[in-house]
C-alpha positions in Angstrom: -167.5 -65.6 -3.3 -166.7 -68.8 -1.5 -163.7 -70.9 -2.7 -164.6 -73.6 -5.1 -163.9 -77.3 -4.8 -160.3 -78.1 -5.8 -158.9 -81.4 -6.8 -155.1 -81.5 -6.9 -153.1 -84.1 -9.1 -149.5 -84.6 -9.7 -147.8 -85.3 -13.1 -144.3 -85.9 -14.3 -142.8 -84.5 -17.6 -139.4 -83.5 -18.6 -138.0 -84.1 -15.2 -140.5 -81.8 -13.5 -143.2 -82.7 -10.9 -146.1 -80.8 -12.0 -149.2 -80.0 -9.7 -152.5 -79.4 -11.4 -155.5 -77.8 -9.7 -158.9 -78.8 -11.2 -162.2 -76.9 -10.2 -165.2 -79.1 -11.3 -168.1 -77.2 -12.7 -171.4 -76.7 -11.0 -174.4 -78.0 -13.0 -175.3 -77.1 -15.7 -171.7 -77.3 -17.0 -170.8 -74.8 -19.8 -167.5 -76.3 -20.7 -163.8 -76.7 -19.7 -161.1 -74.0 -19.4 -157.4 -74.8 -19.4 -155.7 -71.8 -17.7 -152.1 -70.6 -17.8 -151.0 -68.2 -15.1 -148.5 -65.4 -15.3 -144.9 -64.8 -14.5 -143.9 -65.4 -10.8 -147.4 -66.5 -10.0 -149.1 -69.8 -9.6 -152.6 -71.2 -9.7 -153.6 -68.9 -6.8 -153.3 -65.9 -9.0 -156.4 -66.9 -11.0 -158.5 -67.9 -7.9 -160.7 -64.9 -8.2 -161.5 -65.5 -11.9 -162.1 -69.1 -11.2 -164.6 -68.3 -8.4 -166.6 -66.2 -10.8 -166.9 -68.9 -13.4 -168.7 -71.6 -11.4 -170.4 -73.4 -14.4 -167.0 -74.1 -16.0 -164.4 -76.7 -15.0 -161.2 -74.9 -14.7 -157.8 -76.7 -14.9 -154.9 -74.6 -13.7 -151.4 -76.1 -13.5 -148.6 -74.5 -11.6 -146.0 -73.9 -14.4 -142.7 -75.8 -13.9 -140.5 -73.9 -11.6 -143.3 -72.0 -9.8 -145.7 -72.7 -7.0 -145.9 -76.5 -6.2 -144.2 -77.6 -9.5 -140.5 -78.2 -9.7 -138.2 -77.1 -12.6 -137.8 -79.0 -15.8 -134.4 -80.8 -16.4 -134.4 -81.1 -20.1 -136.5 -78.1 -21.5 -135.9 -74.4 -21.0 -138.3 -72.4 -19.0 -139.3 -70.2 -21.9 -142.3 -69.8 -24.2 -141.5 -72.9 -26.3 -140.6 -75.0 -23.2 -143.8 -74.2 -21.2 -146.0 -74.7 -24.4 -144.4 -78.1 -24.9 -145.0 -79.2 -21.4 -148.5 -77.8 -21.4 -149.2 -79.8 -24.5 -148.0 -83.0 -23.0 -150.1 -82.2 -19.9 -153.2 -81.6 -21.9 -152.6 -84.9 -23.7 -152.4 -86.7 -20.4 -155.5 -85.0 -19.0 -157.4 -85.7 -22.3 -158.3 -82.1 -22.9 -159.7 -82.3 -26.4 -160.6 -79.6 -29.0 -163.8 -78.6 -27.2 -161.7 -77.1 -24.3 -161.1 -73.3 -24.1 -157.5 -72.1 -23.5 -156.9 -69.1 -21.1 -153.6 -67.2 -20.5 -152.9 -64.3 -18.2 -150.0 -61.9 -18.8 -146.8 -64.0 -19.6 -149.3 -66.9 -19.6 -151.0 -65.2 -22.7 -147.8 -65.6 -24.7 -147.5 -69.3 -23.7 -151.2 -70.0 -24.4 -150.9 -68.3 -27.8 -147.9 -70.5 -28.6 -149.7 -73.6 -27.4 -152.7 -72.7 -29.6 -150.4 -73.0 -32.6 -149.6 -76.7 -31.9 -152.9 -77.9 -30.3 -156.6 -77.4 -31.2 -158.8 -75.6 -28.8 -162.4 -74.2 -29.1 -161.3 -70.6 -28.2 -158.4 -68.5 -26.9 -159.1 -66.3 -23.8 -156.3 -63.8 -23.1 -156.3 -61.6 -20.0 -153.9 -58.7 -20.0 -152.2 -60.1 -23.1 -148.7 -58.9 -23.7 -149.1 -56.8 -26.7 -145.7 -55.0 -26.9 -142.1 -55.8 -26.1 -141.1 -54.6 -22.6 -137.8 -53.2 -23.8 -139.5 -51.2 -26.4 -142.4 -49.8 -24.3 -142.8 -46.8 -22.2 -141.6 -49.0 -19.3 -138.3 -49.9 -21.0 -136.1 -48.4 -18.3 -137.9 -50.3 -15.6 -137.7 -53.4 -17.6 -133.9 -53.0 -18.0 -133.6 -52.5 -14.3 -135.6 -55.5 -13.5 -133.7 -57.6 -16.0 -130.5 -56.5 -14.3 -131.9 -57.3 -10.9 -132.9 -60.9 -11.8 -129.6 -61.6 -13.6 -127.6 -60.3 -10.7 -129.5 -62.2 -8.2 -129.0 -65.4 -10.2 -125.1 -64.9 -10.0 -124.4 -63.7 -6.5 -124.2 -66.1 -3.4 -127.4 -68.1 -3.1 -128.2 -66.9 0.4 -128.1 -63.2 -0.6 -129.8 -63.7 -4.0 -132.7 -65.7 -2.5 -133.2 -63.2 0.1 -133.4 -60.3 -2.5 -135.7 -62.1 -4.8 -138.0 -63.1 -2.1 -138.0 -59.8 -0.3 -141.2 -58.3 1.0 -139.9 -54.8 0.1 -139.7 -55.8 -3.6 -143.0 -57.4 -3.6 -144.8 -54.5 -1.8 -143.1 -52.0 -4.3 -144.5 -53.9 -7.2 -147.9 -54.1 -5.6 -147.9 -50.3 -5.0 -146.9 -49.5 -8.6 -149.3 -51.9 -10.4 -152.5 -51.7 -8.3 -154.8 -49.1 -9.6 -157.8 -49.5 -7.3 -158.4 -46.9 -4.6 -160.4 -49.5 -2.6 -158.2 -50.3 0.5 -159.6 -53.9 0.8 -158.5 -54.6 -2.9 -155.1 -53.0 -2.4 -154.7 -55.1 0.8 -155.7 -58.2 -1.0 -153.2 -57.6 -3.9 -150.4 -56.8 -1.5 -151.1 -60.0 0.5 -151.4 -62.2 -2.6 -148.0 -61.0 -3.9 -146.4 -61.5 -0.5 -147.7 -65.0 -0.1 -147.0 -66.3 -3.7 -144.5 -64.0 -5.5 -141.7 -65.8 -3.9 -142.8 -69.3 -4.8 -140.2 -69.9 -7.5 -138.2 -73.2 -7.5 -134.7 -71.7 -8.3 -133.0 -68.4 -9.2 -131.9 -69.9 -12.5 -135.4 -70.9 -13.5 -136.8 -67.4 -12.5 -134.1 -65.6 -14.6 -134.7 -67.8 -17.5 -138.5 -67.1 -17.4 -138.1 -63.4 -17.0 -136.0 -63.2 -20.0 -138.6 -65.1 -22.0 -141.4 -62.8 -20.5 -139.6 -59.6 -21.9 -138.5 -60.9 -25.3 -141.8 -62.2 -26.6 -145.4 -61.0 -27.3 -148.7 -62.6 -28.3 -148.1 -61.0 -31.7 -145.4 -63.5 -32.3 -148.2 -66.2 -32.8 -151.3 -64.2 -33.4 -151.2 -64.2 -37.3 -151.2 -68.0 -37.4 -154.3 -68.3 -35.1 -157.8 -68.7 -36.6 -159.7 -69.7 -33.6 -162.2 -67.4 -31.8 -160.2 -65.2 -29.4 -161.2 -62.9 -26.6 -158.8 -60.3 -25.3 -159.6 -58.5 -21.9 -157.2 -55.7 -21.0 -156.8 -52.9 -18.5 -156.8 -49.3 -20.1 -154.0 -48.4 -17.6 -151.9 -51.4 -18.2 -148.1 -50.5 -18.1 -147.4 -53.6 -20.2 -149.8 -52.9 -23.1 -151.4 -49.6 -24.1 -154.8 -49.5 -25.6 -153.2 -48.8 -29.0 -150.9 -51.8 -29.0 -153.8 -53.9 -27.8 -155.9 -52.8 -30.6 -153.0 -53.6 -33.0 -152.7 -57.0 -31.5 -156.5 -57.6 -31.8 -156.3 -56.8 -35.6 -153.5 -59.3 -36.1 -155.9 -62.2 -35.2 -158.2 -63.7 -37.7 -161.1 -63.5 -35.3 -160.7 -61.6 -32.1 -162.6 -59.3 -29.8 -161.1 -56.8 -27.4 -162.8 -55.8 -24.1 -161.1 -52.8 -22.4 -161.7 -52.4 -18.7 -161.5 -48.9 -17.1 -159.6 -47.9 -13.9 -157.4 -51.0 -14.0 -153.9 -51.9 -15.3 -152.2 -55.3 -15.4 -154.0 -56.9 -12.4 -157.5 -57.4 -13.9 -157.3 -60.9 -12.3 -157.3 -59.3 -8.9 -159.0 -56.0 -9.3 -161.6 -56.7 -11.8 -162.3 -60.4 -11.5 -166.1 -60.2 -11.7 -166.0 -58.0 -14.7 -163.4 -60.1 -16.4 -165.3 -63.4 -15.7 -168.5 -61.9 -17.0 -166.8 -60.9 -20.3 -165.4 -64.5 -20.6 -168.8 -66.1 -19.8 -170.6 -63.8 -22.2 -168.1 -64.6 -25.1 -168.2 -68.3 -24.5 -172.1 -68.5 -24.3 -172.3 -66.5 -27.5 -169.8 -68.9 -29.0 -171.8 -71.9 -27.9 -175.0 -70.5 -29.3 -173.4 -69.8 -32.6 -173.8 -66.0 -32.2 -170.0 -65.2 -32.2 
């Protein structure tokens, strides 16, 4: 699908310059979605989802320290820090309780936390983090990755930056996480990661965010949330098995779970049309009072 119109604005909170990308809805408008991208990504990561939701205004900030947004000076780059700045940003953007909140991957944890302190019409979680990385089947890989980020934050800047932004690391991640056999989709994922995976502001911010991403889950907040919630996950997701996704769903007061086949943690790239269709169906049912 053709790229949607995009309006960029700049905001200042907690010492950070934050860029926000707003995609106005086509008529008839079906509502507003406030979206939180995942770890090491920026607003580009949700572009395919946005393109398949043309009747929704979608507001996507680059999280502080990633993409076009600079790091915060007086808040940590962790779940609480990101939720706090996104709450401030929502206030400035006048995003009221009729707005729907979306989070992907690490953004699902941040969104869940934000939903505990601010009212939204619904919560939309894509590849929600349903289990602690260090307690999952991928614990060894998570420990290795943690050591990699910590080491790169300590060694001389020139070497650390080069390692963190290396194409080899990016391509290896793409190879492991992409499940599609379609060569065009595989190429798209690889190029997206090459283009944006290195868009972090500092090594310290990156290490801090990674620690947060592996030490929290959506389940830390879900029992306190009563708003209608949609979870969309991949059956082959290394960061959340079908069993832990179902356990997470049951921990919410009101949640639905859609499991997509033949995809893992990259539904925003590999299954964007199907994901957007599930979101639109859920929100239309909610609007019609059929939820």
